[in-house]
C-alpha positions as CSV (number, residue, x, y, z in Angstrom):
1,M,70.8,107.5,67.3
2,R,68.1,109.8,68.6
3,P,67.0,110.2,72.3
4,A,63.9,108.2,71.6
5,D,66.2,105.2,70.6
6,L,67.3,104.7,74.2
7,G,65.3,101.5,74.3
8,L,67.6,100.0,71.7
9,L,70.6,100.1,74.0
10,T,71.3,96.6,75.3
11,G,73.2,95.6,78.4
12,V,74.6,92.1,78.7
13,S,75.4,90.4,82.0
14,T,78.5,88.3,82.7
15,P,77.7,85.0,81.0
16,T,77.3,81.6,82.8
17,V,78.6,78.6,80.7
18,H,76.9,75.3,81.2
19,P,79.4,72.8,82.8
20,G,78.9,70.5,79.9
21,G,79.5,73.2,77.4
22,G,77.2,73.8,74.4
23,R,75.5,76.9,75.7
24,A,75.7,79.9,77.8
25,V,73.1,82.0,79.5
26,V,73.1,85.8,79.9
27,S,70.8,88.5,81.1
28,V,69.9,91.0,78.3
29,T,68.6,94.3,79.7
30,H,67.5,97.6,78.2
31,P,65.9,100.9,79.3
32,S,62.2,100.8,78.6
33,L,60.5,104.1,78.0
34,D,57.1,102.4,78.4
35,A,57.9,100.9,81.8
36,D,60.1,103.9,82.8
37,A,62.6,101.3,84.1
38,T,65.4,99.0,83.0
39,V,63.9,95.6,82.1
40,G,65.5,92.3,81.1
41,Q,65.2,88.6,80.8
42,L,67.5,85.6,80.5
43,W,68.6,84.2,77.1
44,S,70.2,80.9,76.2
45,I,73.0,81.3,73.7
46,P,74.1,78.2,71.7
47,L,77.9,78.0,71.4
48,T,77.9,75.6,68.4
49,G,75.8,75.2,65.3
50,H,73.4,77.7,63.9
51,A,70.5,77.7,66.4
52,A,69.3,81.2,67.4
53,P,69.4,82.5,71.0
54,K,66.3,81.4,73.0
55,L,64.3,83.4,75.6
56,L,64.3,81.6,78.9
57,T,62.5,83.8,81.3
58,R,59.8,86.5,81.2
59,G,60.3,88.4,84.4
60,F,60.3,92.2,84.7
61,R,64.1,92.3,85.4
62,D,65.9,89.0,85.5
63,T,69.7,89.3,86.0
64,A,72.9,87.6,87.2
65,P,72.3,84.0,85.9
66,R,74.5,81.2,87.3
67,F,74.4,77.5,86.6
68,S,74.7,75.0,89.4
69,P,77.9,73.0,89.6
70,D,76.2,70.0,88.0
71,G,74.4,72.1,85.4
72,R,70.9,70.9,86.3
73,L,69.7,74.2,87.8
74,L,70.0,77.8,86.9
75,A,69.8,80.5,89.6
76,F,69.3,84.2,89.0
77,L,68.0,87.5,90.6
78,R,64.5,88.7,89.7
79,A,63.2,92.1,90.5
80,E,59.5,93.0,90.1
81,P,58.4,96.6,89.4
82,K,59.5,98.9,92.3
83,R,60.7,96.0,94.3
84,A,64.2,94.8,95.4
85,P,65.7,91.7,93.5
86,Q,65.2,88.3,95.1
87,L,67.0,85.0,94.4
88,F,65.2,82.5,92.2
89,V,66.1,79.0,90.9
90,V,64.8,77.0,87.9
91,D,65.3,73.7,86.2
92,A,68.1,74.5,83.6
93,A,66.0,72.6,81.0
94,G,63.1,75.0,81.6
95,G,60.1,75.4,83.9
96,E,58.6,77.7,86.5
97,P,61.2,79.6,88.6
98,V,61.0,79.0,92.4
99,A,61.7,81.8,94.8
100,V,64.5,81.2,97.2
101,T,64.4,84.5,99.2
102,D,61.9,87.1,100.3
103,R,64.3,89.7,101.8
104,K,62.9,93.1,102.7
105,L,65.8,94.9,101.0
106,G,66.5,92.2,98.4
107,V,69.6,90.3,97.5
108,S,72.7,91.8,95.8
109,E,74.8,88.7,95.0
110,F,74.8,85.0,95.5
111,A,77.0,81.9,95.1
112,W,76.5,78.2,94.7
113,S,78.1,75.7,97.2
114,P,80.4,73.2,95.4
115,D,77.8,70.4,96.0
116,G,75.0,72.5,94.7
117,R,72.9,72.1,97.8
118,T,73.3,75.5,99.4
119,F,73.3,79.2,98.4
120,A,75.3,81.9,100.0
121,F,73.9,85.4,99.4
122,V,74.4,89.0,100.5
123,S,71.5,91.1,101.7
124,R,71.1,94.2,103.7
125,E,69.6,93.7,107.1
126,P,67.3,96.7,108.0
127,E,67.2,98.1,111.5
128,Q,63.8,97.4,113.1
129,G,61.4,100.3,112.7
130,R,63.0,101.4,109.4
131,Y,62.6,100.6,105.7
132,G,59.1,99.1,106.0
133,T,59.9,96.6,108.8
134,V,56.9,98.0,110.8
135,E,53.7,98.5,108.9
136,G,52.5,102.1,109.0
137,I,55.9,103.7,109.5
138,D,57.0,105.4,106.4
139,P,60.4,107.0,105.9
140,N,59.3,110.4,107.3
141,S,57.9,108.7,110.4
142,E,61.1,106.8,111.3
143,P,63.0,107.8,114.5
144,A,65.9,110.2,114.3
145,R,69.2,108.7,113.3
146,H,72.1,109.1,115.7
147,I,75.3,109.3,113.6
148,D,78.9,109.0,115.0
149,T,80.8,108.1,111.9
150,L,82.1,110.0,108.9
151,K,80.8,107.4,106.4
152,Y,77.1,106.9,106.7
153,Q,75.6,107.3,103.2
154,A,76.2,106.0,99.7
155,N,75.1,107.4,96.4
156,G,72.2,105.4,94.9
157,L,71.4,103.9,98.3
158,G,71.1,106.5,101.0
159,Y,71.9,105.7,104.6
160,T,74.0,102.6,105.2
161,I,74.6,102.6,108.9
162,D,71.1,101.1,109.7
163,R,71.0,98.5,106.9
164,R,74.3,96.7,106.7
165,A,75.1,94.1,104.1
166,H,75.8,90.7,105.5
167,V,76.3,87.1,104.4
168,F,73.5,84.5,104.6
169,V,73.1,80.8,103.7
170,V,70.0,78.9,102.7
171,A,69.2,75.5,101.3
172,V,68.5,75.1,97.6
173,P,64.8,74.3,97.2
174,D,63.5,71.3,95.3
175,V,62.3,72.8,92.0
176,W,60.8,69.4,91.0
177,A,58.5,69.2,94.0
178,E,54.8,69.2,93.5
179,P,53.6,72.9,93.8
180,I,51.0,73.8,96.4
181,P,48.1,75.7,94.8
182,A,47.4,79.0,96.3
183,P,44.0,80.8,96.0
184,V,44.0,84.0,93.9
185,S,42.3,85.7,96.8
186,W,40.8,84.8,100.2
187,P,37.0,84.7,100.6
188,D,37.1,88.2,102.1
189,G,38.7,89.6,99.0
190,S,42.2,90.0,100.5
191,T,45.3,88.8,98.7
192,P,46.9,85.7,100.1
193,P,50.6,85.8,101.2
194,A,53.3,84.8,98.7
195,P,54.5,81.2,98.9
196,E,56.8,80.8,101.9
197,V,60.5,80.5,101.4
198,A,63.0,78.9,103.7
199,D,64.5,81.0,106.5
200,P,68.1,81.8,105.7
201,R,70.8,81.6,108.4
202,Q,72.9,84.7,108.9
203,L,76.7,84.1,109.0
204,T,78.0,87.6,109.5
205,D,77.0,90.6,111.6
206,G,78.3,93.9,112.8
207,P,78.6,97.7,111.9
208,W,80.2,97.1,108.5
209,D,79.3,95.8,105.1
210,D,80.3,92.3,103.8
211,G,80.3,91.2,100.1
212,A,82.2,89.5,97.2
213,I,81.5,86.0,98.5
214,S,83.0,82.7,97.4
215,F,82.8,79.2,98.7
216,S,85.9,77.2,99.4
217,P,86.3,74.1,97.2
218,D,85.3,71.8,100.1
219,G,82.2,73.9,100.8
220,R,83.1,74.3,104.5
221,S,83.9,78.1,104.5
222,I,83.0,81.3,102.6
223,A,85.5,84.1,101.7
224,F,84.2,87.6,101.7
225,V,85.5,91.2,101.6
226,S,84.9,93.6,104.5
227,A,86.4,96.6,106.4
228,R,86.3,95.7,110.1
229,H,89.4,97.3,111.5
230,A,89.3,100.1,114.0
231,S,90.3,102.9,111.6
232,R,87.8,101.9,108.9
233,D,85.9,105.2,109.2
234,I,89.0,107.3,108.3
235,D,90.8,105.1,105.8
236,L,89.9,103.0,102.7
237,R,91.3,99.6,103.7
238,S,89.3,96.4,103.4
239,N,90.4,92.8,103.6
240,V,89.5,89.2,102.8
241,F,87.9,87.2,105.6
242,V,86.8,83.6,105.8
243,V,83.9,82.4,107.9
244,P,82.8,78.8,108.5
245,V,79.6,77.8,106.8
246,E,78.4,76.2,110.1
247,G,78.9,79.5,111.8
248,G,81.6,81.1,113.9
249,E,84.1,83.9,114.0
250,A,85.4,85.3,110.7
251,A,89.2,85.2,110.2
252,D,91.1,88.0,108.5
253,L,93.4,86.5,105.9
254,T,95.1,89.7,104.5
255,G,95.0,92.5,107.1
256,R,98.3,91.8,108.7
257,H,100.1,91.5,105.3
258,G,99.6,94.9,103.7
259,S,97.5,98.0,103.3
260,F,94.9,96.6,101.0
261,S,91.7,98.0,99.6
262,V,90.2,94.7,98.3
263,V,87.9,94.7,95.2
264,D,87.0,91.0,94.8
265,A,88.0,87.5,96.1
266,E,87.5,84.1,94.6
267,F,88.6,80.5,95.6
268,A,90.1,78.5,92.8
269,R,89.3,74.8,92.6
270,S,92.9,74.0,93.9
271,G,92.1,75.9,97.1
272,A,94.2,78.9,96.3
273,L,92.4,82.2,97.1
274,F,92.8,84.9,94.5
275,F,91.9,88.5,95.3
276,T,92.3,91.9,93.6
277,A,93.3,94.9,95.6
278,Q,94.8,98.4,95.5
279,D,97.7,99.2,97.8
280,V,96.5,102.4,99.6
281,G,99.7,103.1,101.3
282,E,100.7,103.7,104.9
283,S,97.9,106.2,105.5
284,G,95.3,103.8,104.1
285,R,93.9,106.7,102.0
286,D,96.3,107.0,99.1
287,F,93.8,105.9,96.5
288,V,94.5,108.4,93.6
289,A,95.3,106.5,90.4
290,R,96.2,103.4,92.4
291,N,95.7,100.4,90.0
292,T,94.3,97.1,91.2
293,A,96.7,94.1,91.2
294,L,95.9,90.4,91.4
295,Y,97.1,88.5,94.5
296,V,97.0,84.9,95.6
297,V,97.0,83.2,99.0
298,H,98.2,79.6,98.6
299,S,97.1,78.4,102.0
300,G,95.0,79.8,104.8
301,G,97.8,81.4,106.8
302,S,100.3,82.2,104.1
303,E,101.3,85.7,103.0
304,P,99.6,87.0,99.8
305,T,101.7,86.9,96.7
306,R,101.3,89.7,94.2
307,L,101.0,88.2,90.7
308,T,100.7,91.4,88.5
309,D,102.5,94.8,88.4
310,P,100.0,97.5,89.2
311,E,102.0,100.2,87.5
312,N,100.7,99.2,84.0
313,I,98.1,96.5,84.6
314,D,94.8,97.4,86.2
315,F,92.0,95.1,87.3
316,T,89.8,97.7,89.0
317,E,86.8,97.1,86.7
318,S,87.0,93.3,86.9
319,E,85.4,90.6,88.8
320,I,87.4,87.4,89.2
321,S,86.2,84.3,87.3
322,V,87.7,80.9,88.0
323,N,89.2,79.2,84.9
324,G,90.4,75.6,85.4
325,D,91.9,74.4,88.7
326,D,94.5,77.0,89.4
327,S,93.9,80.1,87.2
328,V,91.5,83.0,86.8
329,L,90.1,85.3,84.2
330,V,90.4,89.1,84.9
331,L,89.9,92.3,82.9
332,D,92.8,94.7,82.4
333,R,91.8,98.3,81.9
334,S,94.1,99.5,79.1
335,R,93.9,102.4,76.6
336,G,90.1,102.4,76.4
337,A,89.8,98.6,76.3
338,L,89.1,96.0,78.9
339,V,91.3,93.1,77.9
340,L,90.4,89.6,79.0
341,T,93.5,88.2,80.7
342,E,94.2,84.7,82.1
343,V,96.5,84.5,85.1
344,D,97.6,81.4,87.0
345,A,98.7,81.0,90.6
346,A,102.4,81.3,89.5
347,G,101.7,84.7,87.9
348,V,102.0,83.5,84.3
349,S,99.5,85.5,82.2
350,R,98.2,85.7,78.7
351,R,95.9,88.2,77.0
352,L,92.9,86.6,75.3
353,T,91.2,89.6,73.6
354,D,92.4,92.6,71.6
355,E,93.1,96.2,72.5
356,R,89.8,97.5,71.0
357,T,87.3,95.3,72.8
358,V,85.7,96.2,76.1
359,V,85.0,92.9,77.8
360,S,82.5,93.3,80.7
361,G,82.4,89.7,82.0
362,A,83.7,86.2,81.4
363,D,83.0,82.6,82.3
364,S,84.5,79.2,81.3
365,A,83.8,75.5,81.3
366,G,86.6,73.3,80.3
367,D,88.3,74.9,77.3
368,T,85.3,77.0,76.5
369,I,85.5,80.7,77.4
370,V,82.5,83.0,76.8
371,V,82.4,86.8,77.3
372,S,80.1,89.7,77.3
373,F,81.6,92.7,75.5
374,A,81.1,96.0,73.7
375,D,83.0,97.7,70.9
376,A,82.4,100.5,68.4
377,R,79.6,98.5,66.8
378,T,77.7,97.3,69.8
379,A,76.6,98.4,73.3
380,G,76.6,94.8,74.4
381,D,76.9,91.3,72.9
382,V,78.1,87.8,73.6
383,G,81.3,86.2,72.2
384,L,83.2,83.0,72.2
385,V,87.0,83.3,72.8
386,T,88.9,81.2,70.2
387,S,92.5,80.9,69.1
388,D,91.6,83.1,66.1
389,G,90.1,85.9,68.2
390,L,86.6,86.6,69.4
391,N,83.7,84.9,67.7
392,R,80.6,87.1,68.0
393,L,77.6,84.9,68.9
394,T,74.9,87.6,69.0
395,D,74.2,90.9,67.3
396,L,72.0,92.7,69.8
397,S,72.8,96.2,68.5
398,A,71.7,95.6,65.0
399,P,68.4,97.5,65.5
400,L,70.4,100.5,66.9
401,R,72.9,100.5,64.0
402,A,69.9,100.5,61.6
403,R,68.9,103.8,63.2
404,G,72.3,105.2,62.4
405,V,75.6,104.8,64.3
406,V,78.7,106.9,63.5
407,A,82.1,105.1,63.6
408,P,84.6,106.9,65.9
409,R,88.0,107.7,64.6
410,E,90.8,106.9,67.0
411,L,93.4,109.7,67.3
412,A,96.7,110.5,69.0
413,V,97.7,114.1,69.5
414,T,101.0,115.4,70.9
415,G,100.4,118.1,73.5
416,R,102.2,121.4,74.1
417,D,104.7,119.8,76.4
418,G,105.3,116.8,74.1
419,Y,103.0,114.5,76.0
420,P,100.8,112.0,73.9
421,I,97.1,112.3,74.3
422,H,94.8,109.5,73.2
423,G,91.1,109.8,72.2
424,W,88.4,109.7,69.6
425,V,86.5,111.9,67.2
426,L,83.0,111.3,65.7
427,V,82.1,113.2,62.6
428,P,78.5,113.3,61.6
429,E,77.2,112.5,58.1
430,G,76.9,115.3,55.6
431,E,79.1,118.1,54.4
432,G,81.0,120.1,57.0
433,P,82.3,122.0,58.6
434,H,80.3,120.8,61.7
435,P,80.1,122.5,65.1
436,V,82.2,120.7,67.7
437,L,81.3,119.4,71.1
438,L,84.3,118.8,73.4
439,N,83.3,116.1,75.9
440,I,85.2,115.4,79.1
441,H,84.7,112.2,81.1
442,G,84.2,111.7,84.8
443,G,86.5,110.1,87.4
444,P,89.1,111.6,87.1
445,Y,90.5,108.1,87.2
446,A,88.2,106.7,84.6
447,A,88.3,106.8,80.8
448,Y,86.4,106.9,77.5
449,T,86.5,103.5,75.8
450,H,86.2,101.9,72.4
451,A,82.6,100.8,73.2
452,L,79.6,102.3,71.5
453,F,78.8,105.4,73.6
454,D,75.1,106.5,73.4
455,E,75.9,110.1,74.3
456,A,78.4,110.6,71.5
457,Q,76.0,108.9,69.1
458,V,73.1,111.2,70.0
459,Y,75.2,114.3,69.6
460,A,76.6,113.1,66.3
461,A,73.1,112.3,65.0
462,A,72.2,115.9,65.9
463,G,74.9,117.2,63.6
464,Y,77.8,117.7,66.0
465,A,81.4,116.5,65.7
466,V,82.2,114.9,69.1
467,V,85.7,115.2,70.5
468,M,86.7,113.1,73.5
469,S,90.0,112.2,75.0
470,N,91.6,110.6,78.0
471,P,93.9,113.4,79.4
472,R,96.4,113.0,82.2
473,G,94.4,112.0,85.3
474,A,92.6,109.3,83.3
475,A,92.8,105.5,83.8
476,G,94.3,102.9,81.5
477,Y,97.6,104.5,80.7
478,G,99.6,103.7,83.9
479,Q,99.5,105.0,87.4
480,E,101.8,108.0,86.7
481,H,99.5,109.2,84.0
482,G,96.7,109.3,86.6
483,R,98.6,110.5,89.6
484,V,100.2,113.6,88.0
485,I,97.1,115.7,88.7
486,R,97.0,114.7,92.4
487,Q,96.7,118.1,94.2
488,K,97.3,119.7,90.8
489,M,93.8,119.5,89.3
490,G,93.2,121.8,86.4
491,T,96.8,121.9,85.2
492,V,98.1,119.4,82.7
493,D,94.6,117.9,82.4
494,L,93.3,121.2,81.2
495,Y,96.2,121.5,78.7
496,D,95.5,118.0,77.4
497,V,91.8,118.4,76.6
498,L,92.4,121.7,74.9
499,D,95.4,120.4,73.0
500,F,93.5,117.3,71.9
501,L,90.7,119.6,70.7
502,D,93.1,121.7,68.7
503,G,94.8,118.6,67.3
504,A,91.5,117.1,66.2
505,V,90.3,120.3,64.5
506,A,93.7,120.5,62.6
507,E,93.8,116.8,61.6
508,V,90.2,115.6,61.1
509,P,88.3,117.0,58.1
510,G,84.9,118.5,58.7
511,L,85.4,120.2,62.1
512,D,84.6,123.9,62.6
513,G,87.1,125.1,65.1
514,E,85.4,128.5,65.4
515,R,82.1,127.0,66.7
516,V,82.8,124.9,69.7
517,G,80.9,123.9,72.9
518,I,82.2,122.1,76.0
519,M,80.5,119.7,78.3
520,G,81.2,117.0,81.0
521,G,79.9,115.3,84.0
522,S,81.3,114.7,87.5
523,Y,85.0,115.3,87.1
524,G,84.1,116.3,83.6
525,G,81.8,118.9,85.1
526,Y,84.7,120.1,87.2
527,L,87.1,120.4,84.2
528,T,84.3,122.1,82.1
529,A,83.7,124.7,84.8
530,W,87.5,125.2,85.3
531,T,88.1,125.5,81.5
532,I,85.5,128.2,80.9
533,A,87.0,130.3,83.6
534,H,90.4,130.2,81.7
535,D,89.4,129.9,78.1
536,H,86.6,131.9,76.5
537,R,86.4,130.4,73.0
538,F,83.3,128.3,73.7
539,A,79.9,129.2,72.5
540,G,78.3,127.4,75.5
541,A,79.0,125.0,78.3
542,I,77.2,122.2,80.1
543,V,78.3,121.5,83.6
544,E,76.7,118.3,84.8
545,R,76.8,116.7,88.4
546,G,80.1,118.6,88.9
547,F,82.7,118.5,91.6
548,L,82.8,122.3,91.8
549,D,83.6,123.4,95.3
550,P,86.2,121.2,97.2
551,D,85.7,123.0,100.4
552,Y,81.9,122.4,100.6
553,F,82.4,118.8,99.3
554,V,83.6,117.8,102.7
555,G,80.8,116.8,105.0
556,T,78.2,116.7,102.2
557,S,79.4,114.1,99.7
558,D,79.3,110.3,100.4
559,I,83.1,110.4,99.6
560,G,83.7,113.8,101.1
561,S,85.7,112.4,104.0
562,F,88.6,111.5,101.7
563,F,88.2,112.3,98.0
564,G,89.0,116.0,98.1
565,D,91.7,115.5,100.7
566,E,93.6,113.3,98.3
567,Y,92.8,115.1,95.0
568,T,93.0,118.8,96.0
569,G,94.7,118.6,99.4
570,T,93.6,120.1,102.7
571,D,95.5,123.4,102.7
572,P,92.8,126.2,102.1
573,D,95.0,128.1,99.6
574,L,95.9,124.9,97.7
575,M,92.2,123.9,97.5
576,R,91.1,127.3,96.2
577,S,93.8,127.1,93.5
578,Q,92.0,124.1,92.1
579,S,88.4,125.2,92.8
580,P,86.0,126.2,90.0
581,Q,83.9,128.0,92.5
582,A,86.8,130.2,93.5
583,V,87.2,131.4,89.9
584,V,83.6,131.6,88.9
585,D,83.9,135.4,88.5
586,Q,86.1,134.7,85.4
587,V,83.3,132.9,83.6
588,R,81.6,134.6,80.6
589,T,80.4,131.5,78.7
590,P,76.7,130.7,78.7
591,T,76.4,127.7,81.0
592,L,73.7,125.1,81.6
593,V,74.1,123.4,85.0
594,L,72.5,119.9,85.1
595,H,72.1,118.0,88.4
596,S,70.1,115.3,90.2
597,A,68.2,116.0,93.3
598,N,69.4,112.8,95.1
599,D,73.0,113.0,94.1
600,L,75.0,112.0,97.2
601,R,78.3,111.8,95.3
602,C,78.4,115.4,94.0
603,P,75.5,116.9,96.1
604,L,73.0,119.3,94.6
605,G,74.5,122.1,96.6
606,Q,77.6,122.0,94.4
607,A,75.4,122.9,91.4
608,E,73.2,125.4,93.3
609,R,76.2,127.4,94.6
610,Y,77.9,127.5,91.2
611,Y,74.7,128.4,89.3
612,T,73.8,131.1,91.8
613,A,77.3,132.6,91.5
614,L,77.0,132.7,87.7
615,K,73.6,134.4,87.8
616,R,74.7,137.0,90.4
617,R,77.6,137.9,88.0
618,G,75.3,138.3,85.0
619,V,76.3,135.2,83.1
620,D,73.7,133.6,80.9
621,A,73.0,130.5,83.0
622,E,70.2,127.9,83.6
623,L,69.8,125.2,86.2
624,V,68.0,121.9,85.5
625,I,67.3,119.5,88.4
626,F,66.0,116.0,87.9
627,P,63.9,114.8,90.8
628,G,64.5,111.3,92.3
629,E,67.7,110.8,90.4
630,D,71.3,110.3,91.7
631,H,74.8,110.6,90.3
632,E,74.1,107.8,87.8
633,L,71.3,109.5,85.9
634,S,72.9,109.4,82.5
635,R,73.9,105.8,82.8
636,S,71.1,104.1,84.8
637,G,68.5,106.7,85.6
638,R,64.8,106.4,84.8
639,P,64.5,106.0,81.0
640,R,62.1,109.0,80.6
641,H,64.5,111.2,82.6
642,R,67.4,110.0,80.5
643,Q,65.5,110.9,77.3
644,Q,64.4,114.3,78.8
645,R,68.1,114.9,79.7
646,F,69.1,114.5,76.1
647,D,66.2,116.8,75.0
648,V,67.4,119.5,77.5
649,I,71.0,119.2,76.3
650,L,70.1,119.3,72.6
651,D,67.8,122.3,73.2
652,W,70.7,124.1,74.9
653,W,72.9,123.5,72.0
654,A,70.2,124.5,69.5
655,Q,70.1,127.8,71.3
656,H,73.8,128.5,71.7
657,L,75.5,126.3,69.1
658,P,73.0,125.3,66.4
659,S,73.8,122.6,63.8
660,R,72.2,121.6,60.6
661,N,70.1,119.0,62.4
662,N,69.6,120.8,65.7
663,R,68.3,124.3,65.7
664,R,65.3,126.2,67.2
């Protein structure tokens, strides 16, 4: 895979299975270098026979498909170029989609009522005078913001306090009604207004965000997740609320029963309410390596029952999908996989996919379960869950494999203290030994997976062996594996990545242990910067979007009010003992610092201070800043910037660690 092959990377949405079975619909998206945006359409996937998938829509970016309860209609989100997504609905048999919403800031999620007559949706409500609500007032002309909270921004969004997300309901339009023709232009040459949509009715309000909506089986109420308690500005708690569809006060179902940070909530057909949540402890802030468990509320006022053990089962990366009357489908993050797991209201569970498949979404109808997934061969495909395993229904990454994909080798290494370290090695084609790139993932409580990883493939195609592991601090290996670095960052996690590197060089043929580079983003940027201050074997380093100065993180990052406090502590000496900025004078390795101008997670100042310190100390260093991008550049940034980022990275390695395929 080359940087120019980005457009061959496919993303597949959570499927929606037709209630009658027979087919599923997914959104298939990809980064388009021509449009410089992620584009996508809806596809119908036959579940039986030999018919090929069929294109259903032709929008710029159509996502989040969902059949109506009776299967006659299909709803989805459609985004036009440089515009927020809106809710649309179409005859499931085909036809012209009908707009349901025209929200200034778009729609982020929606749900069908059980009778199929009403939509609930979540949308941000802009404060009047901001975000284009008044013609002629651009962002730089808006009035000053008066801030009295610690949490007021979010990476990828910006300010949140003046555009809160709330729950709305609106009637489902008649897609079979005779359309009213509209002129292409008025006689004076002006453009006519878009067809009118029904006015939605707002159900929730207040200085907080609401989301993760689900209708009750009788359609009379909607469950949602929100943080409405008095201490919400200083802790991480959130709870499940229920509001009547006809309007009224929202009732908190979970707040008095525990210290929850709720991820998702969903009513089962039996009326049981399932939700996933982390227990964030007495302080409400103890989030480090806290796995997400599944809970159930059997009746409106009952105490939640925990159904799964969070020590070794983790549903953090999972939405809840109803399966039958009284069970749900969830995804367990485990050793680089996301394992589809069925759990019923009694807590009985069974695993439905293997330990090397990364399931990203699931839906069911009757006995039919369909998933979207990735593995070593694909960035995204659709599969049918059977008693014999996963039956692949699509092969969307075939064009990418035709360009060249390197199969990763799974590896387990025993560290210096006897601790097992799990990871992967990619060895490029051709005779070695090959220069090695040690890659470090972000998080820290995240993980490399079994899925096809575009970054590793690009580096392998350029002639580099790629080494990547999930050291202590990573997710998917139990809470203790992740919590051991709490207020001890740069200790055993440093040992693990270096020990895995040494183990890979010793065990895997074709790796040149004398020619090694190191790179990582976010927490990976942190550990890269920390490593090169303590180990000088590396020919070069790339520090990307790094958490580099815990002290200056507070008050500048969107998570600065809690992240550093929990991971590095609040004692100044303790913080300095884990700070790459505090040991920057020990760095001698040539270092490229990559960052995005609009990164609110690890703000640009983290990079600028670190880069400046390197330059002032005479280290060979460069700083590259991507305009208009945020913390997610490498995953969801503008495609041309993503390609340019690869070009910058490969040019750096051509200069400091040339390979057979990558040299100046």
